[in-house]
C-alpha positions as MATLAB code, in Angstrom:
seq = 'XXXXXXXXXXXXXXXXXXXXXXXXXXXXXXXXXXXXXXXXXXXXXXXXXXXXXXXXXXXXXXXXXXXXXXXXXXXXXXXXXXXXXXXXXXXXXXXXXXXXXXXXXXXXXXXXXXXXXXXXXXXXXXXXXXXXXXXXXXXXXXXXXXXXXXXXXXXXXXXXXXXXXXXXXXXXXXXXXXXXXXXXXXXXXXXXXXXXXXXXXXXXXXXXXXXXXXXXXXXXXXXXXXXXXXXXXXXXXXXXXXXXXXXXXXXXXXX';
ca = [
     -31.023  -77.606   12.974;
     -32.152  -80.358   10.660;
     -35.396  -82.153   11.488;
     -35.236  -85.336   13.574;
     -36.164  -87.709   10.732;
     -33.223  -86.846    8.432;
     -30.745  -87.185   11.291;
     -32.182  -90.535   12.350;
     -31.750  -91.696    8.785;
     -28.241  -90.297    8.808;
     -27.262  -92.189   11.953;
     -28.703  -95.413   10.592;
     -26.676  -95.341    7.391;
     -23.608  -97.634    7.498;
     -21.434  -95.722    5.028;
     -20.465  -92.081    5.056;
     -18.303  -90.063    2.673;
     -17.131  -86.481    3.177;
     -15.641  -84.074    0.653;
     -14.737  -80.399    1.005;
     -14.814  -78.208   -2.094;
     -12.231  -75.385   -2.094;
     -12.859  -71.825   -0.868;
     -14.235  -69.084   -3.104;
     -13.739  -65.339   -2.520;
     -16.750  -63.035   -2.943;
     -16.530  -59.240   -2.626;
     -19.523  -56.893   -2.317;
     -20.151  -53.334   -1.156;
     -22.017  -52.522    2.048;
     -25.750  -52.152    1.485;
     -25.799  -54.492   -1.518;
     -27.195  -58.025   -1.714;
     -24.552  -60.756   -1.588;
     -25.138  -64.095   -3.307;
     -23.295  -67.087   -1.866;
     -23.482  -69.975   -4.356;
     -23.904  -73.552   -3.186;
     -24.540  -75.766   -6.236;
     -25.368  -79.430   -5.750;
     -22.215  -81.465   -6.405;
     -24.144  -84.732   -6.570;
     -25.643  -86.244   -9.705;
     -29.012  -85.062   -8.458;
     -32.249  -86.967   -9.111;
     -35.773  -86.405   -7.786;
     -35.385  -89.427   -5.502;
     -32.624  -87.745   -3.507;
     -33.138  -85.968   -0.183;
     -30.359  -83.502    0.600;
     -30.011  -81.544    3.839;
     -28.323  -78.129    3.671;
     -26.904  -76.064    6.523;
     -25.155  -72.674    6.338;
     -22.639  -71.644    9.001;
     -20.513  -68.550    9.541;
     -16.990  -68.602   10.968;
     -17.398  -72.195   12.088;
     -20.116  -71.500   14.634;
     -23.287  -69.508   14.045;
     -25.962  -71.383   12.036;
     -27.584  -68.999    9.571;
     -29.967  -71.166    7.582;
     -31.131  -74.782    7.259;
     -33.348  -76.505    4.699;
     -33.552  -79.675    2.634;
     -33.973  -80.322   -1.068;
     -36.241  -83.007   -2.475;
     -38.183  -83.340   -5.728;
     -36.273  -80.312   -7.008;
     -37.837  -78.025   -4.368;
     -36.798  -76.333   -1.110;
     -38.503  -77.590    2.065;
     -38.587  -76.551    5.747;
     -36.254  -73.588    5.346;
     -35.385  -71.806    8.583;
     -33.175  -68.751    8.120;
     -32.158  -65.780   10.217;
     -33.358  -62.294    9.180;
     -31.688  -60.886    6.026;
     -30.727  -64.411    4.894;
     -32.849  -65.828    2.059;
     -32.583  -69.114    0.167;
     -31.965  -68.584   -3.550;
     -33.444  -71.382   -5.651;
     -32.024  -70.599   -9.084;
     -29.100  -70.796   -8.963;
     -28.902  -72.553   -5.609;
     -27.334  -70.579   -2.801;
     -27.951  -68.009   -0.084;
     -28.700  -64.292   -0.406;
     -27.662  -61.783    2.260;
     -29.879  -58.689    2.047;
     -28.390  -55.289    2.933;
     -24.831  -56.433    3.572;
     -23.097  -54.895    6.595;
     -19.412  -54.772    7.495;
     -20.026  -57.358   10.239;
     -21.181  -59.859    7.582;
     -17.606  -60.308    6.350;
     -16.103  -63.698    7.167;
     -15.975  -67.381    6.229;
     -19.222  -69.080    5.234;
     -19.685  -72.811    4.916;
     -22.457  -74.544    2.993;
     -22.756  -78.109    4.281;
     -24.743  -80.547    2.106;
     -25.619  -84.066    3.276;
     -27.207  -86.596    0.960;
     -29.663  -88.344    3.265;
     -31.382  -90.496    0.648;
     -30.550  -92.788   -1.028;
     -27.745  -94.430    0.987;
     -24.841  -94.394    1.390;
     -24.759  -90.968    3.026;
     -22.386  -88.454    1.511;
     -21.320  -85.030    2.724;
     -20.040  -82.157    0.612;
     -19.189  -78.639    1.742;
     -18.371  -75.362    0.049;
     -16.394  -72.635    1.836;
     -16.804  -69.014    0.777;
     -14.920  -65.969    2.023;
     -17.099  -62.849    1.977;
     -15.314  -59.496    1.813;
     -17.283  -56.283    2.335;
     -16.177  -52.954    0.902;
     -17.504  -50.394    3.366;
     -18.235  -47.092    1.632;
     -17.034  -44.118    3.656;
     -19.958  -42.185    5.116;
     -20.716  -39.885    8.025;
     -23.816  -39.930   10.238;
     -25.020  -37.455   12.854;
     -27.958  -37.827   15.231;
     -29.292  -36.845   18.638;
     -28.944  -39.343   21.468;
     -31.213  -39.653   24.487;
     -30.353  -37.285   27.306;
     -31.776  -37.524   30.826;
     -31.385  -33.762   31.253;
     -33.974  -31.838   29.224;
     -31.784  -28.732   29.292;
     -28.949  -30.578   27.497;
     -28.488  -32.092   24.051;
     -26.014  -34.830   23.131;
     -24.928  -35.416   19.534;
     -23.156  -38.491   18.162;
     -21.131  -38.215   14.954;
     -19.885  -41.464   13.370;
     -17.677  -42.256   10.401;
     -17.537  -45.591    8.580;
     -15.132  -47.043    6.068;
     -11.907  -45.302    7.139;
      -9.037  -46.041    9.508;
      -9.601  -44.559   12.986;
      -6.047  -43.281   13.473;
      -6.397  -41.060   10.407;
      -9.655  -39.302   11.376;
      -9.919  -35.965   13.181;
     -13.308  -34.613   14.342;
     -14.296  -30.970   14.830;
     -17.643  -29.333   15.656;
     -18.913  -25.929   14.549;
     -21.849  -23.583   15.047;
     -21.783  -21.442   11.902;
     -18.126  -20.276   11.951;
     -17.640  -20.866   15.693;
     -15.663  -23.937   16.772;
     -17.198  -25.884   19.658;
     -15.164  -27.581   22.362;
     -15.436  -31.368   22.649;
     -13.376  -34.217   24.104;
     -11.701  -36.126   21.243;
     -11.170  -39.867   21.630;
      -7.955  -41.439   20.375;
      -8.293  -43.845   17.433;
     -12.081  -43.531   17.486;
     -14.566  -43.451   14.626;
     -17.082  -41.577   16.799;
     -17.264  -38.143   18.356;
     -19.723  -36.920   20.990;
     -20.769  -33.323   21.660;
     -22.687  -32.363   24.811;
     -24.238  -28.896   25.135;
     -26.365  -27.596   27.997;
     -28.389  -24.409   28.287;
     -27.567  -21.590   27.708;
     -24.952  -22.900   25.240;
     -27.569  -23.992   22.707;
     -30.884  -22.696   21.411;
     -33.864  -24.281   19.717;
     -33.668  -24.637   15.934;
     -29.986  -23.747   15.669;
     -27.771  -25.754   13.291;
     -24.627  -27.605   14.380;
     -22.119  -29.311   12.085;
     -19.750  -32.237   12.596;
     -16.596  -32.337   10.452;
     -14.386  -35.401    9.975;
     -11.014  -34.856    8.313;
      -9.263  -37.841    6.724;
      -5.543  -37.070    6.675;
      -4.605  -39.876    4.262;
      -6.245  -38.319    1.193;
      -7.193  -34.907    2.673;
     -10.914  -35.580    2.249;
     -13.240  -33.675    4.590;
     -16.670  -35.044    5.486;
     -19.392  -32.869    7.023;
     -22.869  -33.457    8.399;
     -25.270  -30.894    9.882;
     -28.272  -31.192   12.162;
     -30.909  -28.692   13.284;
     -31.739  -28.929   16.961;
     -35.429  -29.457   17.777;
     -37.506  -27.381   20.131;
     -36.874  -28.230   23.742;
     -39.831  -30.453   24.585;
     -39.216  -29.867   28.294;
     -39.677  -26.116   27.858;
     -42.873  -26.678   25.904;
     -44.251  -28.933   28.634;
     -43.359  -26.434   31.347;
     -45.004  -23.630   29.353;
     -48.196  -25.671   28.977;
     -48.272  -26.548   32.690;
     -47.643  -22.962   33.800;
     -50.214  -21.652   31.321;
     -52.807  -24.136   32.538;
     -52.217  -23.226   36.193;
     -52.404  -19.522   35.403;
     -55.673  -19.974   33.516;
     -57.065  -22.026   36.404;
     -56.199  -19.285   38.897;
     -57.873  -16.636   36.743;
     -60.932  -18.825   36.302;
     -61.159  -19.453   40.049;
     -60.801  -15.739   40.826;
     -63.538  -14.836   38.331;
     -65.811  -17.511   39.795;
     -65.495  -16.147   43.352;
     -65.870  -12.551   42.096;
     -69.160  -13.374   40.378;
     -70.295  -15.475   43.355;
     -69.729  -12.689   45.908;
     -71.360  -10.084   43.645;
     -74.452  -12.275   43.365;
     -74.429  -12.871   47.145;
     -74.155   -9.136   47.844;
     -77.014   -8.373   45.442;
     -79.300  -10.857   47.227;
     -78.536   -9.321   50.620;
     -79.421   -5.839   49.353;
     -82.796   -7.159   48.255;
];
């Protein structure tokens, strides 16, 4: 939101003009930095005070600031959104597929009167590069492992997942039109340090994506081993203590 003073000035001004500058398409790849330009359409002078607000899809406010004396003041932006001073605009760091949409840069000349509003609309398109990820998810059962395989950048209806252990195919429950596949294995169907592979076949261009993961040692087994070992050592220590104690007691009685 703009600060209270600029809006009080805005409400007090008797004249108000509004102009919308046409939309501009911008295309970037996921992971890149996107620059959304918002040049000042006014005949800017150092005496002007201009409020700027960035919105996405007509709702969410991403960034607000004002320009005066050729400098940016009181900027308040969400994470990954940075004000670019030269040229004027907004940078989006590490673009994600969810960043695609309509962006609006709203500029209000607060000083000098009369107030005037200009806006620039930009349509951001994100090219999502196809990639596959594979990682362990949290499992409440220490004797089981759950793997999640995900594919980005392709159409769900054209993706088929399979799982393998070396050359052995593993059974899983495929989900229709899904970009994810989950594999659950419980002892004795998996061992520590073995390697499992997720395959994603894209029928449109016959490309096959694969990702492997090596299972970690079962931390639950390690904990149980430590506990059992500690108890066993304690029992041995206790037995030795009483053995020495009774030998000493018997020796004193013989004296």
